[in-house]
All heavy atoms as an XYZ file, in Angstrom:
670
protein
N     -41.606     12.410    -50.202
C     -40.640     13.260    -49.889
C     -40.289     13.119    -48.355
O     -39.055     13.535    -47.986
C     -41.111     14.723    -50.184
C     -40.182     15.802    -50.484
S     -39.179     15.310    -51.858
C     -38.388     16.751    -52.038
N     -41.216     12.864    -47.556
C     -40.950     12.755    -46.114
C     -40.007     11.721    -45.852
O     -39.158     11.783    -44.929
C     -42.247     12.492    -45.384
C     -42.298     12.486    -43.841
C     -41.795     13.911    -43.337
C     -43.603     12.179    -43.262
N     -39.879     10.528    -46.600
C     -38.942      9.481    -46.365
C     -37.526      9.934    -46.499
O     -36.693      9.635    -45.852
C     -39.348      8.292    -47.146
C     -40.695      7.804    -46.805
C     -38.350      7.220    -47.194
C     -41.297      6.609    -47.698
N     -37.377     10.806    -47.678
C     -36.037     11.194    -48.113
C     -35.398     12.070    -46.912
O     -34.259     12.114    -46.727
C     -36.010     11.800    -49.396
C     -36.213     10.903    -50.488
C     -37.222     10.988    -51.346
C     -35.339      9.711    -50.727
C     -37.587     10.035    -52.320
C     -35.480      8.862    -51.813
C     -36.658      9.017    -52.455
N     -36.326     12.889    -46.260
C     -35.745     13.793    -45.282
C     -35.306     13.017    -43.969
O     -34.313     13.226    -43.454
C     -36.965     14.639    -44.672
C     -37.257     15.765    -45.682
C     -38.255     16.676    -45.080
N     -38.600     17.777    -46.100
C     -39.684     18.510    -45.988
N     -40.561     18.371    -44.905
N     -40.022     19.314    -46.952
N     -36.067     11.858    -43.734
C     -35.532     11.017    -42.617
C     -34.208     10.273    -42.892
O     -33.258     10.020    -42.096
N     -34.094      9.948    -44.161
C     -32.900      9.256    -44.641
C     -31.776     10.243    -44.671
O     -30.542      9.710    -44.279
C     -33.020      8.640    -46.074
C     -31.674      8.131    -46.610
C     -34.218      7.510    -46.078
N     -31.918     11.417    -44.959
C     -30.762     12.414    -45.013
C     -30.281     12.682    -43.520
O     -29.163     12.931    -43.351
C     -31.403     13.805    -45.548
C     -31.530     13.799    -46.961
C     -31.979     15.139    -47.539
N     -32.229     15.125    -48.804
C     -32.790     16.026    -49.477
N     -33.106     17.173    -48.893
N     -32.981     16.075    -50.753
N     -31.121     12.326    -42.593
C     -30.715     12.500    -41.257
C     -29.907     11.239    -40.703
O     -29.117     11.317    -39.920
C     -31.838     12.899    -40.294
C     -32.502     14.217    -40.432
C     -33.616     14.639    -39.489
N     -34.188     15.772    -39.705
C     -35.186     16.153    -39.267
N     -35.933     15.427    -38.560
N     -35.681     17.427    -39.503
N     -30.378     10.172    -41.137
C     -29.798      8.845    -40.699
C     -28.486      8.564    -41.433
O     -27.716      8.095    -40.758
C     -30.819      7.810    -41.066
C     -30.389      6.392    -40.680
C     -32.140      7.903    -40.162
N     -28.373      8.887    -42.698
C     -27.126      8.502    -43.305
C     -25.900      9.074    -42.695
O     -24.864      8.303    -42.479
C     -27.323      8.942    -44.924
C     -25.887      8.737    -45.638
C     -28.346      8.218    -45.527
N     -25.717     10.257    -42.418
C     -24.592     10.856    -41.717
C     -24.192      9.996    -40.338
O     -23.151      9.773    -40.142
C     -24.843     12.240    -41.419
C     -25.865     12.689    -42.459
C     -26.680     11.452    -42.569
N     -25.315      9.753    -39.683
C     -24.968      9.082    -38.408
C     -24.529      7.654    -38.687
O     -23.648      7.195    -37.961
C     -26.361      8.984    -37.548
N     -25.160      6.991    -39.666
C     -24.604      5.625    -40.014
C     -23.130      5.703    -40.555
O     -22.326      4.861    -40.212
C     -25.622      4.948    -41.031
C     -24.913      3.632    -41.502
C     -26.934      4.648    -40.456
N     -22.838      6.585    -41.399
C     -21.519      6.694    -41.887
C     -20.409      7.027    -40.752
O     -19.521      6.446    -40.597
C     -21.472      7.913    -42.964
C     -20.119      8.197    -43.336
C     -22.227      7.555    -44.197
N     -21.063      7.918    -39.851
C     -20.046      8.158    -38.682
C     -19.852      7.045    -37.776
O     -18.732      6.785    -37.322
C     -20.648      9.293    -37.970
N     -20.933      6.146    -37.532
C     -20.758      5.125    -36.803
C     -19.860      4.035    -37.452
O     -19.007      3.381    -36.891
C     -22.131      4.456    -36.528
C     -22.120      3.089    -35.723
C     -21.564      3.243    -34.243
C     -23.532      2.608    -35.641
N     -20.041      3.796    -38.832
C     -19.205      2.979    -39.550
C     -17.632      3.287    -39.607
O     -16.737      2.532    -39.378
C     -19.656      2.780    -41.037
N     -17.450      4.577    -39.617
C     -16.089      5.082    -39.548
C     -15.524      4.862    -38.222
O     -14.237      4.538    -38.062
C     -15.974      6.609    -39.977
C     -16.217      7.049    -41.425
C     -16.231      8.528    -41.582
C     -14.913      6.437    -42.203
N     -16.277      5.102    -37.156
C     -15.705      4.796    -35.735
C     -15.418      3.393    -35.663
O     -14.307      3.064    -35.077
C     -16.853      5.247    -34.786
S     -17.044      7.099    -34.575
N     -16.271      2.507    -36.091
C     -16.004      1.041    -35.913
C     -14.739      0.651    -36.872
O     -13.888     -0.119    -36.373
C     -17.335      0.197    -36.387
C     -16.978     -1.260    -36.489
C     -18.395      0.415    -35.428
N     -14.592      1.175    -38.005
C     -13.494      0.876    -38.883
C     -12.224      1.216    -38.251
O     -11.274      0.637    -38.214
C     -13.758      1.407    -40.240
N     -12.236      2.571    -37.699
C     -10.957      3.032    -37.172
C     -10.708      2.353    -35.819
O      -9.531      2.121    -35.448
C     -10.984      4.649    -36.985
C     -10.938      5.396    -38.143
C     -11.787      6.342    -38.402
C      -9.743      5.152    -38.934
C     -11.582      7.008    -39.716
C      -9.546      5.994    -40.109
C     -10.544      6.951    -40.465
N     -11.657      1.954    -35.117
C     -11.574      1.208    -33.839
C     -10.890     -0.119    -34.210
O      -9.973     -0.469    -33.326
N     -11.250     -0.826    -35.199
C     -10.651     -2.080    -35.592
C      -9.124     -1.876    -36.015
O      -8.303     -2.682    -35.792
C     -11.547     -2.754    -36.701
C     -10.791     -4.004    -37.219
C     -12.702     -3.299    -36.090
N      -9.003     -0.842    -36.711
C      -7.616     -0.496    -37.253
C      -6.615     -0.208    -36.156
O      -5.419     -0.510    -36.271
C      -7.552      0.636    -38.312
C      -8.342      0.336    -39.650
C      -8.415      1.529    -40.527
C      -7.601     -0.840    -40.291
N      -7.061      0.374    -35.138
C      -6.064      0.825    -34.104
C      -5.904     -0.124    -32.908
O      -5.256      0.127    -31.912
C      -6.388      2.270    -33.506
C      -6.395      3.276    -34.616
C      -7.768      2.226    -32.802
N      -6.762     -1.331    -33.048
C      -6.599     -2.210    -31.952
C      -5.234     -2.833    -31.873
O      -4.544     -3.196    -32.873
C      -7.575     -3.434    -32.217
N      -4.754     -2.836    -30.626
C      -3.304     -3.479    -30.411
C      -3.344     -5.004    -30.450
O      -4.307     -5.644    -29.831
C      -2.762     -2.948    -29.108
C      -2.531     -1.507    -29.100
C      -1.878     -1.099    -27.741
N      -2.874     -1.213    -26.714
C      -2.619     -1.036    -25.492
N      -1.258     -0.755    -25.173
N      -3.591     -1.104    -24.598
N      -2.366     -5.538    -31.054
C      -2.294     -6.985    -30.947
C      -2.117     -7.502    -29.553
O      -1.295     -6.788    -28.854
C      -1.221     -7.432    -31.851
C      -0.340     -6.181    -31.907
C      -1.294     -5.034    -31.726
N      -2.516     -8.619    -29.147
C      -2.286     -9.140    -27.800
C      -1.062    -10.091    -27.744
O      -0.630    -10.702    -28.701
C      -3.508    -10.078    -27.321
N      -0.383    -10.082    -26.593
C       0.791    -10.903    -26.457
C       0.334    -12.297    -26.093
O      -0.691    -12.603    -25.399
C       1.722    -10.435    -25.253
C       2.536     -9.144    -25.546
C       3.347     -8.789    -24.335
C       3.603     -9.346    -26.698
N       1.182    -13.322    -26.683
C       0.857    -14.682    -26.293
C       1.393    -14.904    -24.737
O       2.270    -14.056    -24.236
C       1.448    -15.742    -27.203
O       2.939    -15.594    -27.018
N       0.906    -15.995    -24.091
C       1.311    -16.244    -22.717
C       2.926    -16.389    -22.738
O       3.514    -15.946    -21.710
C       0.536    -17.313    -22.254
C       0.681    -17.643    -20.739
C       0.071    -16.628    -19.799
O      -0.943    -15.903    -20.244
O       0.748    -16.319    -18.719
N       3.390    -17.129    -23.612
C       4.706    -17.461    -23.614
C       5.593    -16.240    -23.819
O       6.612    -15.987    -23.138
C       5.088    -18.465    -24.760
C       6.502    -18.905    -24.850
C       6.765    -19.896    -25.838
O       5.916    -20.225    -26.648
N       7.993    -20.346    -25.959
N       5.170    -15.366    -24.761
C       6.019    -14.114    -25.058
C       5.901    -13.244    -23.853
O       6.850    -12.608    -23.549
C       5.320    -13.448    -26.197
C       6.065    -12.233    -26.730
C       7.464    -12.450    -27.236
N       7.935    -11.247    -27.558
C       9.245    -10.888    -27.387
N      10.123    -11.772    -26.954
N       9.724     -9.679    -27.866
N       4.698    -13.099    -23.198
C       4.750    -12.390    -21.894
C       5.739    -12.786    -20.915
O       6.242    -11.993    -20.252
C       3.211    -12.345    -21.517
N       5.768    -14.096    -20.768
C       6.664    -14.640    -19.766
C       8.127    -14.415    -20.120
O       8.962    -14.134    -19.223
C       6.384    -16.290    -19.670
C       5.355    -16.462    -18.489
C       5.436    -17.981    -18.244
N       4.123    -18.504    -18.847
C       4.139    -19.412    -19.934
N       5.248    -19.877    -20.285
N       2.936    -19.773    -20.481
N       8.404    -14.540    -21.461
C       9.829    -14.240    -21.825
C      10.147    -12.754    -21.562
O      11.346    -12.489    -21.096
C       9.952    -14.452    -23.363
C       9.865    -15.838    -23.749
C       9.875    -16.186    -25.307
O      10.006    -15.006    -26.080
O       9.729    -17.110    -25.722
N       9.212    -11.778    -21.887
C       9.516    -10.460    -21.621
C       9.718    -10.167    -20.144
O      10.578     -9.351    -19.657
C       8.432     -9.566    -22.174
C       8.461     -9.508    -23.687
C       7.158     -8.757    -24.220
C       9.706     -8.833    -24.308
N       8.888    -10.745    -19.372
C       8.822    -10.534    -17.877
C      10.024    -11.145    -17.196
O      10.419    -10.735    -16.112
C       7.550    -10.993    -17.304
N      10.617    -12.198    -17.790
C      11.791    -12.910    -17.083
C      12.994    -12.063    -17.089
O      13.920    -12.316    -16.268
C      12.106    -14.265    -17.936
O      12.483    -13.835    -19.181
N      13.097    -11.016    -17.880
C      14.167    -10.097    -17.907
C      14.299     -9.086    -16.506
O      15.259     -8.523    -16.285
C      14.319     -9.178    -19.068
C      14.544    -10.026    -20.273
C      14.803     -9.082    -21.451
N      13.542     -8.721    -21.985
C      13.427     -7.830    -22.992
N      14.565     -7.450    -23.578
N      12.230     -7.485    -23.394
N      13.069     -9.101    -15.931
C      12.953     -8.131    -14.776
C      12.773     -8.916    -13.430
O      12.094     -9.953    -13.451
C      11.880     -7.168    -15.010
C      11.943     -6.439    -16.347
C      11.271     -6.770    -17.463
C      12.712     -5.329    -16.262
C      11.365     -6.092    -18.646
C      12.886     -4.659    -17.437
C      12.273     -5.007    -18.621
O      12.439     -4.268    -19.845
N      13.390     -8.383    -12.370
C      13.177     -8.966    -11.063
C      13.135     -7.841     -9.978
O      13.698     -6.873    -10.328
C      14.284    -10.039    -10.856
N      12.480     -8.224     -8.946
C      12.333     -7.343     -7.864
C      12.990     -7.829     -6.640
O      12.665     -8.952     -6.307
C      10.847     -6.771     -7.640
C      10.290     -6.202     -8.866
C       9.461     -6.957     -9.783
C      10.400     -4.839     -9.146
C       9.038     -6.236    -11.009
C      10.001     -4.146    -10.162
C       9.266     -4.925    -11.009
N      13.553     -6.963     -5.834
C      14.011     -7.379     -4.476
C      13.254     -6.661     -3.448
O      12.936     -5.547     -3.628
C      15.572     -6.978     -4.437
N      12.795     -7.492     -2.439
C      12.024     -6.861     -1.412
C      13.041     -6.286     -0.237
O      13.959     -6.889      0.100
C      11.174     -8.094     -0.682
C      10.488     -7.518      0.455
C      10.293     -8.679     -1.718
N      12.704     -5.016     -0.035
C      13.435     -4.390      1.086
C      12.460     -3.677      2.038
O      11.381     -3.116      1.652
C      14.265     -3.160      0.448
C      15.359     -3.698     -0.380
C      16.322     -2.548     -0.820
O      16.317     -1.516     -0.067
O      16.854     -2.630     -1.874
N      12.777     -3.969      3.291
C      11.952     -3.356      4.349
C      12.335     -1.968      4.464
O      13.497     -1.718      4.599
C      12.150     -4.003      5.613
C      11.643     -5.427      5.682
O      10.644     -5.785      4.832
O      12.212     -6.286      6.271
N      11.406     -0.954      4.372
C      11.664      0.475      4.404
C      11.215      1.160      5.686
O      11.610      2.230      6.088
C      11.095      1.279      3.228
C      11.744      0.778      1.956
C       9.586      1.070      3.128
N      10.513      0.364      6.471
C      10.000      0.936      7.737
C      10.589      0.423      8.967
O      10.108      0.538     10.088
C       8.427      0.765      7.826
C       7.664      1.683      6.766
O       8.098      2.641      6.365
N       6.522      1.186      6.340
N      11.686     -0.273      8.823
C      12.441     -0.642      9.950
C      13.546      0.211     10.339
O      14.081      0.941      9.450
C      13.063     -2.069      9.648
O      13.893     -2.026      8.610
C      12.013     -3.210      9.274
N      13.913      0.207     11.602
C      15.071      0.997     12.016
C      16.380      0.255     11.872
O      16.536     -0.799     12.407
C      14.922      1.297     13.590
C      15.960      2.130     14.112
C      13.474      2.020     13.919
N      17.256      0.940     11.077
C      18.479      0.212     10.793
C      19.418      0.188     12.152
O      19.292      1.051     12.960
C      19.195      1.076      9.701
C      18.499      2.340      9.777
C      17.058      2.215     10.431
N      20.327     -0.661     12.223
C      21.274     -0.759     13.258
C      22.156      0.552     13.310
O      22.506      1.044     12.344
C      22.117     -1.957     13.051
C      23.192     -2.131     14.240
C      21.376     -3.280     13.007
N      22.205      1.082     14.606
C      22.939      2.286     14.746
C      22.211      3.613     14.344
O      22.843      4.598     14.111
N      20.855      3.460     14.194
C      20.255      4.656     13.729
C      20.001      5.653     14.860
O      20.082      5.308     16.089
C      18.676      4.252     13.258
N      20.059      6.984     14.492
C      19.935      8.046     15.476
C      18.534      8.623     15.412
O      17.908      8.741     14.262
C      21.122      9.074     15.244
C      22.369      8.675     15.462
C      23.249      9.756     15.104
N      23.264      9.976     13.699
C      23.951     10.810     13.029
N      24.878     11.497     13.718
N      23.878     10.971     11.762
N      17.975      8.999     16.400
C      16.661      9.710     16.459
C      16.710     11.128     16.430
O      15.888     11.783     16.017
C      15.782      9.221     17.611
C      15.462      7.783     17.519
C      16.069      6.698     18.307
C      14.325      7.364     16.826
C      15.658      5.452     18.177
C      13.920      6.130     16.627
C      14.630      5.225     17.443
O      14.215      3.822     17.311
N      17.977     11.612     16.817
C      18.143     12.992     16.931
C      19.604     13.245     16.507
O      20.561     12.692     16.980
C      17.949     13.514     18.224
C      17.676     15.141     18.298
C      17.178     15.553     19.764
O      16.037     15.348     19.983
O      18.148     15.999     20.442
N      19.836     14.210     15.535
C      21.207     14.530     15.035
C      21.931     15.424     15.947
O      21.214     16.284     16.567
C      21.206     15.168     13.629
C      20.582     14.281     12.685
C      20.392     15.061     11.428
N      19.615     14.204     10.272
C      20.314     13.248      9.678
N      21.535     13.145      9.711
N      19.561     12.638      8.798
N      23.139     15.257     16.270
C      24.007     16.235     17.208
C      23.976     17.570     16.523
O      24.356     17.631     15.254
C      25.123     15.444     17.274
C      25.395     14.462     16.243
C      24.023     14.116     15.793
N      23.930     18.540     17.165
C      24.051     20.034     16.676
C      25.058     20.744     17.491
O      25.389     20.405     18.614
C      22.656     20.666     16.606
C      21.683     20.002     15.735
C      22.088     20.836     18.086
N      25.278     21.918     17.062
C      26.226     22.789     17.704
C      25.524     23.208     19.083
O      24.288     23.354     19.096
C      26.563     23.979     16.897
N      26.382     23.550     20.126
C      25.749     23.922     21.319
C      24.893     25.207     21.269
O      23.882     25.324     22.005
C      27.009     24.090     22.213
C      28.158     23.422     21.670
C      27.830     23.428     20.164
N      25.109     26.106     20.410
C      24.383     27.219     20.260
C      23.045     27.054     19.672
O      22.161     27.961     19.671
N      22.958     25.929     18.976
C      21.547     25.620     18.233
C      20.799     24.521     19.065
O      19.828     23.937     18.535
C      21.901     25.085     16.908
C      22.703     26.110     15.958
C      23.011     25.361     14.680
C      21.877     27.290     15.706
N      21.235     24.301     20.240
C      20.612     23.227     20.979
C      19.144     23.514     21.212
O      18.331     22.537     21.301
C      21.257     23.107     22.474
C      20.802     21.887     23.068
O      20.947     20.737     22.353
O      20.527     21.808     24.234
N      18.655     24.683     21.256
C      17.239     24.996     21.521
C      16.335     24.703     20.262
O      15.134     24.632     20.444
C      17.069     26.430     21.937
C      17.528     27.430     20.945
N      18.855     27.673     20.678
C      16.796     28.218     20.146
C      18.903     28.649     19.755
N      17.664     28.924     19.349
N      16.951     24.537     19.187
C      16.204     24.155     17.974
C      16.726     22.810     17.315
O      16.542     22.493     16.137
C      16.297     25.261     16.781
C      17.693     25.542     16.563
C      15.548     26.484     17.371
C      17.880     26.515     15.232
N      17.288     21.990     18.157
C      17.830     20.699     17.725
C      16.771     19.805     17.061
O      17.066     19.112     16.111
C      18.666     20.035     18.801
C      17.791     19.500     19.890
C      18.548     18.846     20.952
N      17.764     18.276     22.096
C      17.276     18.924     23.107
N      17.525     20.139     23.107
N      16.615     18.345     24.009
N      15.678     19.846     17.551
C      14.466     18.973     17.038
C      14.185     19.334     15.654
O      14.125     18.495     14.846
C      13.240     19.114     17.905
C      13.477     18.628     19.248
N      13.776     17.309     19.650
C      13.535     19.393     20.386
C      13.863     17.163     20.993
N      13.774     18.470     21.472
N      14.104     20.694     15.361
C      13.802     21.176     14.013
C      14.984     20.904     12.980
O      14.617     20.412     11.932
C      13.573     22.780     14.086
C      13.429     23.374     12.800
C      12.104     23.358     12.051
C      14.206     23.978     11.879
N      12.224     23.963     10.872
C      13.517     24.417     10.806
C      15.582     24.260     12.096
C      14.133     25.127      9.798
C      16.122     25.054     10.963
C      15.373     25.338      9.890
N      16.204     21.025     13.446
C      17.335     20.786     12.721
C      17.392     19.214     12.285
O      17.678     18.901     11.147
C      18.617     21.260     13.351
C      18.607     22.787     13.333
C      19.986     20.669     12.614
C      19.822     23.410     13.986
N      17.039     18.397     13.356
C      17.044     16.992     13.130
C      16.090     16.681     12.091
O      16.165     15.800     11.168
C      16.812     16.193     14.371
O      16.915     14.937     14.168
N      14.826     17.348     12.065
C      13.805     16.889     11.174
C      14.166     17.463      9.639
O      13.875     16.825      8.755
C      12.503     17.609     11.710
N      14.811     18.636      9.715
C      15.144     19.036      8.399
C      16.141     18.244      7.750
O      16.299     17.843      6.579
C      15.743     20.654      8.393
C      16.390     20.959      7.123
C      14.507     21.407      8.796
N      17.172     17.781      8.461
C      18.183     16.879      8.059
C      17.639     15.516      7.608
O      18.189     14.979      6.533
N      16.713     14.969      8.316
C      16.086     13.677      7.915
C      15.292     14.002      6.592
O      15.298     12.987      5.797
C      15.034     13.233      9.086
N      14.664     15.071      6.417
C      13.936     15.355      5.180
C      14.790     15.393      3.961
O      14.522     14.920      2.902
C      13.040     16.552      5.364
N      15.990     16.036      4.141
C      16.966     16.154      3.162
C      17.521     14.777      2.803
O      17.664     14.453      1.672
C      18.099     17.078      3.562
C      19.256     17.072      2.617
C      17.667     18.565      3.586
N      17.749     13.943      3.836
C      18.172     12.537      3.517
C      17.148     11.838      2.765
O      17.578     11.075      1.917
C      18.586     11.916      4.826
N      15.765     12.056      3.146
C      14.834     11.244      2.347
C      14.747     11.702      0.952
O      14.583     10.860      0.021
C      13.599     11.283      3.059
C      13.397     10.503      4.338
C      12.025     10.852      5.007
C      13.486      8.987      3.971
N      14.966     12.913      0.799
C      14.897     13.543     -0.678
C      16.155     13.003     -1.566
O      15.987     12.594     -2.633
C      15.052     15.117     -0.627
O      13.937     15.585      0.079
C      14.912     15.563     -1.988
N      17.296     12.727     -0.850
C      18.352     12.113     -1.523
C      18.175     10.747     -1.843
O      18.517     10.280     -2.996
C      19.598     12.236     -0.708
C      20.246     13.628     -0.549
O      19.916     14.478     -1.431
O      21.207     13.841      0.236
N      17.445     10.095     -1.114
C      16.988      8.643     -1.295
C      16.108      8.472     -2.587
O      16.343      7.710     -3.426
C      16.347      7.901     -0.184
C      15.838      6.605     -0.604
C      17.400      7.702      0.952
N      15.151      9.550     -2.611
C      14.267      9.497     -3.773
C      15.038      9.864     -5.162
O      14.768      9.310     -6.007
C      13.167     10.423     -3.533
C      12.122     10.401     -4.553
C      10.966     11.350     -4.121
N      11.494     12.711     -4.433
C      10.839     13.808     -4.629
N       9.511     13.779     -4.329
N      11.399     14.932     -4.645
């Protein structure tokens, strides 16, 4: 009788492990061949652009109205932030 009690505990674990392995095999994705991967990748290309360089004619501070001259640095920073958001 003691042997059957041990088997009753082992059987569900073995069944669960077998199910996990079976489902793992069923959901495995097929791998691409090297040639097929090159064919798919050939449709895409990337261009290198320098983003941290200063363009020609760049301004460090935007011109503001004379009445706002005391906060011109803040206005310039906000304008630059808006321009970067437009780029994104």
